[in-house]
C-alpha positions as CSV (number, residue, x, y, z in Angstrom):
1,M,-0.2,41.2,84.0
2,G,-1.9,43.6,81.5
3,L,-3.2,42.5,78.1
4,E,-0.2,44.1,76.4
5,S,2.4,42.2,78.5
6,A,0.3,39.0,78.1
7,F,0.9,39.1,74.4
8,K,4.7,39.4,74.9
9,T,4.8,35.9,76.5
10,P,5.6,32.9,74.3
11,M,2.0,31.7,74.6
12,G,0.8,35.3,73.8
13,E,3.0,35.6,70.7
14,F,1.8,32.2,69.5
15,M,-1.8,33.1,70.1
16,K,-1.4,36.5,68.4
17,R,0.0,34.9,65.3
18,L,-2.7,32.2,65.2
19,T,-5.4,34.8,65.7
20,L,-4.1,36.8,62.8
21,V,-4.0,33.6,60.7
22,F,-7.6,32.9,61.8
23,V,-8.7,36.3,60.5
24,L,-6.8,35.8,57.3
25,A,-8.3,32.4,56.8
26,L,-11.8,33.6,57.3
27,L,-11.3,36.4,54.8
28,A,-9.8,34.0,52.3
29,A,-12.5,31.4,52.9
30,S,-15.2,33.9,52.1
31,C,-13.5,34.9,48.8
32,G,-11.6,31.9,47.5
33,G,-12.6,28.6,49.1
34,E,-11.1,26.2,51.6
35,E,-8.0,25.0,49.7
36,I,-6.7,28.6,49.0
37,S,-7.6,29.6,52.6
38,E,-5.6,26.7,54.0
39,R,-2.5,27.4,51.9
40,I,-2.6,31.2,52.8
41,A,-2.9,30.3,56.5
42,E,-0.1,27.7,56.4
43,Q,2.2,30.2,54.7
44,A,1.3,32.9,57.2
45,I,2.2,30.6,60.1
46,G,5.4,29.4,58.6
47,G,7.4,26.4,59.6
48,N,5.6,23.0,59.8
49,A,1.9,23.8,60.0
50,D,-1.2,22.1,59.0
51,V,-4.4,24.1,58.5
52,E,-7.8,22.5,58.0
53,I,-10.9,24.7,57.3
54,S,-14.3,23.1,57.1
55,G,-17.9,24.3,56.9
56,D,-19.3,27.5,55.5
57,G,-21.1,30.7,56.5
58,D,-21.4,30.9,60.3
59,D,-20.4,27.3,60.7
60,I,-16.7,27.5,59.7
61,T,-14.3,25.7,61.9
62,I,-10.5,26.3,61.5
63,N,-8.1,23.7,63.0
64,I,-4.4,24.6,63.1
65,E,-1.6,22.2,64.1
66,S,2.0,23.3,64.3
67,D,5.3,22.5,66.0
68,E,4.3,25.1,68.7
69,G,0.9,23.8,69.5
70,S,-2.7,23.6,68.2
71,L,-5.6,25.9,67.8
72,S,-9.2,25.3,66.9
73,F,-11.8,28.1,66.3
74,G,-15.4,28.0,65.3
75,L,-18.6,26.1,66.0
76,G,-17.6,22.5,66.5
77,A,-14.0,23.2,67.7
78,E,-12.7,20.1,69.5
79,L,-11.6,19.8,73.1
80,P,-7.8,19.1,73.3
81,D,-6.9,15.6,74.6
82,E,-4.5,17.3,77.0
83,L,-7.3,18.9,78.9
84,N,-7.6,17.5,82.5
85,V,-10.7,19.5,83.4
86,P,-14.1,18.0,82.6
87,V,-16.5,20.0,80.3
88,P,-20.2,19.3,80.7
89,D,-22.1,18.0,77.7
90,G,-24.5,20.2,75.8
91,G,-22.3,23.2,74.9
92,N,-20.5,24.3,71.8
93,V,-16.7,24.6,72.0
94,M,-15.9,27.9,70.3
95,A,-12.1,27.9,70.7
96,A,-9.5,25.6,72.1
97,G,-5.8,25.2,71.9
98,T,-2.5,24.0,73.3
99,Q,1.0,25.2,73.5
100,S,3.7,23.3,75.4
101,D,2.0,22.3,78.7
102,S,-0.8,25.0,78.4
103,V,-4.4,24.2,77.3
104,F,-7.3,26.6,76.9
105,V,-11.0,26.1,76.1
106,S,-13.8,28.5,75.5
107,A,-17.3,27.1,75.2
108,I,-20.9,28.4,75.2
109,F,-24.0,26.8,76.8
110,P,-27.7,27.8,77.0
111,A,-28.3,30.5,79.6
112,D,-30.4,28.3,81.9
113,R,-27.3,26.1,82.5
114,Y,-25.5,28.7,84.6
115,D,-26.5,27.5,88.1
116,E,-26.0,23.8,87.0
117,M,-22.5,24.6,85.8
118,V,-21.5,26.5,88.9
119,A,-22.7,23.5,91.0
120,F,-20.8,21.1,88.7
121,Y,-17.5,23.0,89.1
122,D,-18.0,23.5,92.8
123,S,-18.4,19.7,93.1
124,W,-15.5,18.9,90.8
125,T,-13.0,21.3,92.3
126,G,-14.0,20.1,95.8
127,G,-13.1,16.6,94.9
128,T,-9.7,17.2,93.3
129,G,-7.8,17.3,96.5
130,D,-6.3,20.6,95.5
131,E,-6.8,23.9,97.2
132,W,-9.0,26.4,95.2
133,Q,-9.8,30.0,95.5
134,I,-13.4,30.7,94.5
135,Q,-14.7,34.2,93.6
136,T,-18.2,35.1,92.6
137,A,-19.6,38.4,91.4
138,S,-22.8,39.9,90.2
139,I,-23.0,43.1,88.2
140,D,-26.0,45.0,87.0
141,F,-26.0,46.3,83.4
142,G,-29.0,48.4,82.4
143,G,-31.7,46.1,83.8
144,Q,-29.7,42.9,83.3
145,T,-27.5,41.1,85.8
146,Q,-24.3,39.3,84.8
147,R,-23.1,36.6,87.2
148,S,-19.7,35.1,87.2
149,A,-17.9,32.4,89.2
150,V,-14.2,31.8,89.0
151,W,-12.1,29.0,90.4
152,T,-8.3,29.2,90.6
153,S,-6.2,26.3,91.8
154,T,-3.2,26.8,94.1
155,G,-0.3,28.0,92.0
156,N,-2.6,29.2,89.2
157,V,-2.3,25.8,87.5
158,I,-6.0,25.8,86.5
159,F,-8.4,28.7,86.0
160,I,-12.1,28.0,85.4
161,S,-14.7,30.8,84.7
162,V,-18.5,30.4,84.3
163,T,-20.2,33.7,83.3
164,D,-23.5,34.9,81.9
165,C,-22.7,36.1,78.4
166,I,-24.0,37.2,75.0
167,D,-24.0,34.7,72.2
168,A,-22.3,36.8,69.4
169,A,-23.8,34.5,66.7
170,A,-27.3,35.5,67.9
171,S,-26.7,39.2,67.3
172,G,-28.5,40.2,70.5
173,T,-27.6,42.4,73.4
174,D,-29.1,40.4,76.2
175,F,-27.3,37.8,78.3
176,D,-28.6,34.8,76.5
177,S,-25.9,32.2,77.2
178,T,-23.5,30.8,79.7
179,C,-19.8,31.0,78.8
180,L,-17.1,28.6,80.1
181,T,-13.4,29.4,80.0
182,I,-10.7,27.0,81.1
183,N,-7.0,27.7,81.2
184,Q,-4.7,24.9,82.3
185,N,-1.0,25.3,82.7
């Protein structure tokens, strides 16, 4: 499924709307404060939605709850209660959300945690009793190596990815972090 067709799914449409709201809320927060930003975001979502914006500068967190699901963006986003996959301590959840039975999480950890996290998910997936496909890759980029490990459960119910990545908040170009992505259906 390509990116374009992914946005045509119900989850994709929901995420596209919420991403737009996230951008609008950030713009409004930088100009008019939290209360105005929250009202703009709630009106943009429509229906029964509750938007909470907290923090300032680089530490803004936006939490959105609606009849269709929830979404949390920013440093300090919270893990959804519906998540059945453990997330190691010591990272920052950057985005998380739910819709129907689907849950997603994106978190960032220090770069030196990559091997530890791969071992953690190797052990966890091995103990679930489910069958898992595991893929690893290593790609060289101009003197740097990006490693990735991906676990996919039978039936694509759970997808876990651990990857060397760049912390966008640090404004660098080197792989200086370990990124974790979890999708649970």
